[in-house]
N, C-alpha and C positions, 0 to 999 in steps of 0.2 A: 732270580738273583738281582734283577734290576731294582725291585722293591726294597730288598735288603740293603743294596748299595746306597740307595737314596737315603735310607734311614740311618745306617751305621757310619756313613762317611763323616769323619772328624768327631764322631762321638767318643767320649772318654769311657773306656771299658776296663774294669778290673776283674782279673781272672785268678782265682785261687787254684792251686794244683795244675798250673799251666805247663809244667814239664812232664806231666803224666801222659799216658796214651791219648785219652780223650782231650786233655788240655792242649796238647801239641797241635792236634787237628783243629780245635776250636780257635786257637790263636792264629793258625795258618789261614783259616777262612776269614777271620776278622780283619787280618791285614789285607787280604784281597778285596775286602769290602771298604777299605780305607779308614778303618777305626784307629783311634789312638789307644794302644793297649798297654796296661801295666800288669805284669804277672807276679804272683806271690806263691812261692813253693819252698819246700825243704831243699837244702843243698846236699842232695844224696846222689845215688847212682843214676837216677832218672835224668839228672841234669846233663850227663854226657850223651845219653840217647837223644834228648831234646835238642841239644846243640848240633848234633849230627843231622837230625831230622829237620830242624828249622832254625834259622838265624836271621835276625834283622836288627840292625843297630837302632832302629826307631822304637823298638820295644824296650821298656824299662823292666828289668828282671830284679825282683826283690827276693832274697833267700833267707827266710826265717821259718820257724815252726808255727803252724796254724794254732797251736795250743797257747802261744804267747800273745795274750790279748793286747797288751800295750803296744807291741811291735805291729800287730795287725791294724789296730786302730790308728796309730800314727801314719802307717803306710796308706791307709784308705783316706785319711783326712788330708794328707799332703797331695794325694793323687786327684782328689775332687772328682771321682767318677760319677757318671750319670747312670751307668748300668753295671751290675755286679753279677758274675757267674761264679758260683761256689762249687768247685769240683774236687778240692783237696780231700783225700780220704785214704784210709787203708782199705783197699778194694778186693782183697782176696779171701775167699771163704776158708781155704785150707790154712792160710797164715793166721786167720782169726782164732783157729783152734789152738795153735801153738803159742800165740801171744794175744790173748783176749784183752788184757788191760790196755795194751797199746792201741788195739782196734777200737775199744770203747772211748778211750781218751781222744784219739784223733777224730773219730767220726762224730761223737756227741759233743764233747767240749769244743772241738774245732768249729763245728757248725753253730753252736751257741755263741761262740765268740764273733762269728760273722754276723749273725742276726742282731746281737747286741750292738755291735759297731755300726751296722747299717741303719739302725733306728735313730742313731744320734747324728748322722752326717747329712746335712741338708741338701747336698748336691745330688744325692742318690734318688732316682726316680723309679728304678726297676731292679728287682732282685730275684734271681733264679737259683734255688738250692737244688743241686742234683743229688738224688738219693739212689734208689734201685728198685727193680721189680721184685727183689727179694724181701722188701719191706712187708709184703702181704703174708697173712697166715696161710700157709700153703696146704690146701686140702686137695691138690691136683685137680683143680676145677677145669673142666673141658671147655667151658664157654669163655674162659679168660677172666682175669680179675679186673673189676672196675674201681675207679678212684674211691668209691664209697664202701668198698669191702673192708673186712676186718684186717687190722695190722697184726703182725706176729713175728716169728723168727726163732727157729730152734738153735741154729748155730750163732756164735757171737757176732759174726758180720751181719747177718740178716737182722738179728735183734737190735744191733746198733743203728741200722738204717730205719727200722720201725720206730726206734726211740727218737731219731732226728725228726721224723714226721710228726710225732706227738709234740715235740718241742716247737716245731714250726707252727702247729695249730695253736698252741698256747701263745706264742709271740704274736701271731696274726690277730687273735681275738683280744689280747691284752693291750697291744700297742698300735699295730698298723691299721686295723679296721676302725679304730677310734680317732684316727688322724684324718678323717674325711677321705680316706683312701687316696692320699696324695702320692703314696709309694705303692707300686705294683709288687706283690709278694707272692711267690709261687714255688712249689717243688715240682721236680721232673723225675719221673720213674721210667727208666728205659730197660729194655731186655738185653739179652746177650749181644754185645757189640764186638765186631771184629774189624780188622783193617791193618794196614802196614804200620809198623812202629810199636807194636805191642810186644814186649819182651817178658811179660809176667810169667812166673812159674805156675804150673798146674792149670794152665789154660790151653785148650785144645790146639789151636793153630800155632801159637808160639812153640808149644811142645813138638808139634810136627816139624816145624822149621828147624828147631835145634837138632832133632833126630836126623834130618836130611843133611844139615851142615856137618854134623859130627859123625855121620854114617853109623848111627846107632839105632837100636830098636825103639819104636814108638809104643809106649805102654798106654793102653786105653782102659779106663776104669769101668765105663758103663756105656757100651756102644748103642744100646737101645734107648737111652735117655734122649728126650726131645727138648729143644731150647728155641726161644724166639730169636734166631740169628738175624742180625742186620748189620749193614756196614756202618761204621762210626759216623759217616756223614749224614745218615738218616736222622738219628736223634739230635745231632748238632743243628741240622736245619730246623728241627722242632724247638730247640733251646733258643735259637736266634729269633725265630718268629714269635715265640712266647715273650722273649725280652722286649721285642718291639711293641707287641700288643699291650703288655703290662704298662709300658711307658705312656701309651696313648689313652688307655682305658683301664686303669687299675681295678675299678669296681667289677667290671665284667670278667676280667681274665685272671684275677688273683685266685689262688687255690692250688690243688694238686692235679697233675696231668700225666697220663701214660703215653709213652712213645715206643711202640713195638710193631712188628709186622702183622699182616693178616693171618688168620688161622691156617690158611692154605700154605703159608710160608714157614710154618713150624716144622722143622726137620730133625731127624735123629743125628746123633754123633757119628754113627756109621755112614750116613749119607754124606756128611761134610767131609769125612776122611776120604771117601771115595772120590769126591770132586778134587780134593787136593792131590790124591794119588794120580788121578788122570792128568792133572796139569803137569806134574813133575815126571810123568811116565818115561819120557825120552830124555829127561834131564838128570834126575837123581833118583835113586832107589829109596823107597820107604819100607822099612821092616816093621811090621805091626805085631804086637803081642798084647794079649789081655792081661790086666793087672787087677788083683782082688782089691775091691774098695773097702777100706776099713772104717771110713767115716760116712755118715749119713748124707746122701744126696737125693734130691727129688728127681723123679723120672719124668714128670710133666710140669712145665711152667710156661704160661703164656698170659698175655695181657689183652684186655678189651680196650681198644683205642677209639671207640666211637666218639667220645668227647672231643679229642683232638681233631678227628676227621670232620666233624660237623661244625665245630665252633672256630677252631684254628685253620681249618681247611688244609690240614697236614695229613700226609700218608706216605708210606714207604714207596720207593720207586724202583729199586733194583731187585731183581730176582735172586734166589739163593745162589744160582750158578754165577751170575754177574758179580755178586758180592764176594764169593769165595775166590773166583778167578782174579778179580781186581786186587784182592788181598795177596794172593800168591804172586801176582806180577810184581807187587811192591817188594816182597821178600826176594824174588828172583833178581831184581835189579840191585838189591842190597848185596846179594851173594857175588854179583859180578862187578861190584864197586862202581856202579853207575850213579848218575846224579839223582839222588832221592828227592831233593828239593824241587827239581823240575818235574819229576814224576808226580809228586804230591800235588803240585799246582795243576798239572794236567788232569788228574783225577778229580780235583775240586771243581774245575770248570766243566768237565764231562758230566759230573753229577748235577750241578746246578743248572745246566742248560735245559734239563727236563722241566724246570719250573718257569722258564721264560716263554 
């Protein structure tokens, strides 16, 4: 954490999607590092969760749609950021089926707006576009997908993220690489991320928590499906380190990067539910019931993160047990109306101590 504190202290950082699950954690970490943060997000239901999760008068919150290029450009230009993290997105696979147009517009047009604005603003030195592990053409590859593997996406969400990666490549080749690489420009592809503060529908842990709070049955679609589970702080550490490296050496670090757990940390939905059940065993009852899955979902998805490990010197630190228990603890504190901001800060320092 000391290296990141030294770099990010007083740096001007612009975060899109800052009221979302990942965005809230990223902003929380950036403030602990001493950065000057401007957040840009929709004024929607996520804002209420964000304000409960994190509040700081020193953060400037801007509420507009990422699809509005003029508002985004003016906000970036006035903020004069040195580093941009783009997280704004429609991030749910199941929602993408019901509203594909909104998914494509938000994810593709929104990302293009960020890229176009960033190439025109001289203060920017480092840009990290967050996409997804679902950008790959999924053939259920057991060795994990590398950054050079084929892009794809059967569902609208996955297709939109693959499209963002193609747009990124075009912008990098057409504009950024021709500018003597004065601006570091990268995409970050992370696996299944969990942690406190995620209230999205059709996600395993939030669904578990809602079932516990409301004393209802938990419906599991595919208990044998495996996912690269990792705590939200794992990829955030990767994003922050990538942003720093891009700033110092854009030629070496520009490109696409995977951030996911080791193959030994890939676990089934069934195992994750078991850890959650054990945590709440003497606290709340979880009633589990299988639900027929009507939409296509992959059974195997994992990343090969050798590039980040060897070049960025990044790797995941928390085990699946530590990851899920820390997440459950956050929601347990929420249920008991305890201080979430204090717990979040404590978990941040507990995680980053492993890097000092």
